[in-house]
C-alpha positions, 0 to 999 in steps of 0.5 A, spaced: 699 341 302 700 348 301 701 350 308 706 344 309 710 347 303 709 354 305 713 352 312 718 349 308 719 355 304 719 359 310 725 355 313 729 355 306 728 363 306 730 364 313 736 360 312 738 363 306 737 370 309 741 368 315 747 366 311 747 372 306 743 378 309 746 383 314 740 386 316 736 379 317 743 377 321 742 383 325 735 381 328 738 374 330 744 377 334 744 374 341 738 370 339 738 362 341 731 359 341 726 355 338 720 356 335 714 352 332 708 353 327 703 348 327 696 346 326 692 345 332 690 338 330 698 337 330 698 334 323 702 339 320 708 342 324 715 345 323 720 348 328 725 353 327 732 353 330 735 360 331 743 359 334 749 363 332 745 368 327 743 362 323 736 359 322 735 352 321 728 348 320 726 341 321 719 338 320 715 336 326 714 339 333 719 340 338 717 339 346 719 345 349 719 351 344 720 358 346 714 360 342 709 357 338 703 359 333 698 354 332 693 355 326 686 352 327 687 348 320 692 348 314 688 352 310 687 357 315 694 357 316 696 358 309 691 364 308 693 367 314 701 367 312 700 369 305 695 374 307 696 381 304 695 385 311 699 379 315 698 383 321 691 384 321 690 377 319 694 375 325 690 380 330 683 377 327 685 370 328 688 371 335 682 375 337 677 369 334 681 364 337 683 361 330 690 362 332 693 360 339 700 363 341 704 359 346 710 361 350 712 368 349 708 373 345 714 378 345 717 373 341 711 372 336 712 380 334 719 379 333 718 373 328 713 377 324 718 383 324 723 378 321 719 376 315 719 383 312 727 381 310 724 375 306 721 378 301 724 379 294 727 386 293 722 389 288 726 392 282 725 399 280 719 400 274 723 401 268 720 408 264 716 406 258 719 409 251 714 414 248 
């Protein structure tokens, strides 16, 4: 359930960023593709459509995604996608064959770069009065 929610939320965040974040929109420039995140057993899947500098996500799988990331199960997918060091978690998962990449691996790297634009901006720490 957590993984399904995480994928849904990822879709919402990317859709919002594609409408109002110029840096995120720049990453979508000249991109027209479909990618998918799913569990290897096929029980959970969500695909993301990138077109005209916008991102839309839909439940379920798609026949021919430009790339897909398959996680061994939902718990592993959630742990990897919410890890502090996502890059390390992904690399270990790919090495251990707990994550399968289908399609163009360069697009996976592009996708990982997109996620940095989705984090809320941290407000500067206020100075405490002495």
